[in-house]
N, C-alpha and C positions, 0 to 999 in steps of 0.2 A: 392884524389880520388885513384891514383895509389898505395899508400901504403895501402888503404882499400882493394882493390882487391888482393893484394899480401898477405894479412893476412890469415892464416889458419883458425883463429877464424871467420872470416867473412864467409868463405865458409862452415864451419861446421855449423854455426847458420843458414845459408840460407838453406842448405840441410834439417836439422832437422825441421825448420819451414815449409818449402814447404812440406814434408812429412805430418806433422800434419794437414796442411791446406787442403791437399788432402783427408785425413781421414774425417775431419770435413766436407768436401764438398760432401761426399757420399750421405748423407741424403738428402742434397740440390738437388744433381743431380737425385736422384731417384724421388723426387717430381716433378722435371721439366719434367721428362720423363712420369709420370702419368698425370700430368696436361695438358701437350700437346698432349696426346695420342688421343684425340678426334678431333683434328684439322687435316686438310689435306693439302698436297701439300706445297705450298710456305708459307702459314699461320703457319703451323707446324714448318717448318724450322726457320722462322722469330721469332716466339715465343720462340724457344728453344735459339737462339742467344740472344735475349733480356733477357731471364732468366739467362743465364750463364755470359755473359759480364756485364749485368746490375749489377749482384752480385758483380762482380770485381770492378766496378766504385763505387758502394755503399760502399764496404769495404775500398776503398782508400779514400773516402771522410770521413768515419768514423775514419780512422787512422789520417787524419788531424785534427779531433776534438776529439783527443783521451782523452784529460784531460776532456772534457765535459762527454765523454762515461764512463770513470772511475768514475765520479761523480755520474752517474745514480745508482751506487751500493753502494754508501757511504752515501748519504743524504736520510734520511727517508721522504717520501712523507706524510704519516700519520701513527699513530700508532693504532694497534688494542687493544681493551680492554684486560687487563691482564688475566682474566679468560679464555678468547678464546685462547690466546697464550699458557696457561698452558696446556689446554685440547688438543690442536693440538700437541704440542711438547711432550706431554706424561711426563712431569716433567723434561726433559733435559734442564739444565739451559742455555747452550751456544745456542742450537736450539731454545729456547723460546724467547731469545732475537732477533734472526734473524726473526722468525715468528712475533714478536710483531712490529718490525720496517719494514713497507712495503715501499720498494722503487720503483722508475719507472721501473727499470730493473725487479723486480718481477712481475709487472703488465704486461709488455711486454712479458715475458716468459710465463705467465699464459694465456694470450690472445692467443698467437701463438701456445701454445700446445693445447688449447681447438679448435683453428681452424684447426690443424692437425687431432685431434680426428674426428671432425665433417667431414672433407674431405674424410679422410680414411674410416670412417663408411658408408658415402654416396656412395662412389665408390664400396665398397664390397658389399653393399645391392644391388646396380645396377647389379653388376656382378653375384651374387648368385641367385636373384629373377629373373633377365632377364626382368624386367618390368621397365617402366618409362624412356626407353631410349631416347624418343622424348623430355621429359621433361629435362633429363639430358643434351642432346645435346644442347637444347636451352640456358641452363644456362652455356655451356662451349663455347660461342663465343670468338672470338679473344680478344675482350676488357676484358671480365671477366677473362680470363686465364692470361692475362698481369696484371691485378690488384692482382690476387691471387699470382702470381710469385713475385711481388713486396713486398707484405705482408710478405711473408715467407722468402724472401731474406733478408729483414730487421731483422727478428727474428734470422735467422741463422747467419747473419753477426756479431751479438753481441758476440756470443761465439767465432767466428774466430778472431775478433779484440782483445778481452780479452786474449785469448791464445797468440797471437802475442806479446802483451805488457808483458806477463809473461815470454816469452822465450828471448826477446831481447829489448834493448833501442834505437836500431838503426833503424830510420824510413826507411833508405833505404833498409835494409834487410826486414823489415816487408812487404813494398810495392813490392819489388821484388819476394817474397814468394807468395803473393797474386796473382801476375801476372802469375808466373809459374804454380801455382795449378789451375789456371783458364785455362791455355792453356791445361792442362792434362785433365781437365773436359770437355773442348770443343771437344777434340779428342775423348774422350770416350762416349760422349752423343748419338752420331748417332748409334754406334755399341749396345749400351746398350738398346735404344729405339727399335731397330730392334730385339734383343735377346728377349725382353719381348714380342713383337708382335708375334714372331714365337713360344714362349712357353708361351702360356697363364697362365699356373700355376704359373709362376714367377712373374707375375703381383700380383697375390694374396700374394705371399711372400713379395713383395715390399710394398704392401699396409699394410700388417701386421707390417712390419718394421717402416712405417710412423706412425702407431698407437703406437708402442713402444716409438718412439721419442717423440710423442705427450704426452704420459704419463710422459716421463722423463722431458719435459719441464714444464708441470704442477706441477710436484714434486719439480723442481727447483724453480717455482715461490712460491711454498708454504714453501720453506726452506729445503726441503728433496733432497739433491744432490744424484743422482744416477751415479756411475762412468760409463763413456761412454764405457769403456773397456768391461763392462758386456753386453751392447747392441750390440757391434760390434762382439763379440764372439757368441752371440746368432744367429745373422743374418749370420755369416760366417758358423756356424755349419749347419743351416737351408739350406743355399744355397749349402753346400757340398752334403747334402742328396738329395736335388732337382736335382743337376747335376748327381748324381748316378741314380735317377728315369728316368731322360731323357735318359741317357745312356742304362738303361734296356729297356726302350720303344722302343728304335732304334733297338737293338739287338734282341728282341722278334720276330718281323716279320720274320727275317733272319733265326732264329732257326726253326720257324714254316715251313719254305720253305724245310727244309733238311728231 
């Protein structure tokens, strides 16, 4: 153990993987902030803790079953008809084989993506139309929120665990990175929720990002991988513009007084 801690490779792998886990946890944290937004007081704080720390324990448990998790992407559950695979893949030979062989991971990603699209659309409709608040609140009870958090944590954890395996073969590094990234998420959760509450337009931005992630997950499930860098750049650019808008709205009244 002492030799491991003294190894620069250990700390390099840990730092890199922790950073990647934090980046992969951004969409998870956004969903937690949105899902718990309609809860109040102790229930909101408790649901946030369950969402964040539950994700950590789920990922650690999945790391313990890593060979099973890897197998989800290797063994086809069933095969699509060849004609459908050719039509979906557009004739791309490599993509055609991926589309034709449907794995459990494909189904999980597809279901998770559809769930995010449904949830994001429902929240945007509620915010834009301003109707159905009582019905939405009724569906957003503590138990319902916890179930939603568990479902989406499971989906997001797949990417997290597979990324960890691709970066290192040391289980200690994997678990340490997951724990450290969870601590970062726990620290950032409350400020993020307060920021979204104070600036309602950022909630729409977060919901749009959730829709983007949903589309990416559906695409992954269908065999079309969208590099996450594109999504993160899009949301970073949009967030930068929104922060400028917030700054302008704050300075406008001050300029009007002069």
